[in-house]
Legacy VTK file of the C-alpha trace (Angstrom):
# vtk DataFile Version 3.0
C-alpha trace
ASCII
DATASET POLYDATA
POINTS 62 float
58.694 -30.430 -73.031
62.153 -31.693 -72.207
64.584 -30.268 -69.682
66.650 -28.574 -72.415
63.770 -26.713 -74.036
63.121 -23.065 -73.385
59.837 -21.241 -73.325
59.944 -18.417 -75.840
59.259 -15.015 -74.332
59.429 -16.101 -70.705
62.783 -14.900 -69.361
61.920 -15.666 -65.745
61.169 -19.324 -66.553
64.387 -19.696 -68.539
66.710 -18.074 -65.981
66.545 -19.732 -62.565
68.675 -18.232 -59.783
71.654 -20.018 -58.266
70.735 -22.991 -56.120
67.436 -23.659 -57.896
66.547 -26.682 -60.018
66.243 -25.733 -63.705
63.365 -28.157 -64.312
61.358 -27.136 -61.245
61.859 -23.446 -62.021
60.689 -23.923 -65.619
57.667 -25.947 -64.532
56.731 -23.310 -61.940
57.096 -20.210 -64.122
55.946 -21.618 -67.475
53.339 -23.934 -66.035
50.708 -23.579 -68.762
53.099 -24.261 -71.614
54.936 -27.089 -69.871
51.840 -28.838 -68.552
49.608 -28.351 -71.630
49.820 -32.049 -72.536
48.373 -33.179 -69.182
44.726 -34.046 -68.653
42.619 -32.319 -65.986
43.958 -33.150 -62.491
46.771 -35.301 -63.928
50.072 -35.022 -62.077
53.158 -34.057 -64.026
55.595 -37.007 -63.821
58.613 -34.690 -63.945
57.285 -32.572 -61.061
56.401 -35.629 -58.989
59.894 -37.063 -59.478
61.407 -33.866 -58.032
59.114 -33.505 -55.025
60.652 -33.440 -51.558
64.012 -32.139 -52.796
64.943 -35.021 -55.090
66.735 -32.986 -57.737
69.587 -34.407 -59.821
72.759 -32.449 -59.065
73.295 -31.580 -62.749
69.987 -29.664 -62.817
70.891 -27.299 -59.972
72.158 -23.889 -61.110
75.689 -23.279 -59.810
LINES 1 63
62 0 1 2 3 4 5 6 7 8 9 10 11 12 13 14 15 16 17 18 19 20 21 22 23 24 25 26 27 28 29 30 31 32 33 34 35 36 37 38 39 40 41 42 43 44 45 46 47 48 49 50 51 52 53 54 55 56 57 58 59 60 61
């Protein structure tokens, strides 16, 4: 799932509050759908890249 995709029927996942990272919010609130392609105990590369506050500025809700 790319950063621009939306999860159908999950308004909370698609509407992060101001100051939150769109990608992290989606991955947190639509975790099953977003992480379905991962194997058991496999880390999500997108989540790992954003750990410790490393969020691209364009992904933060203004």
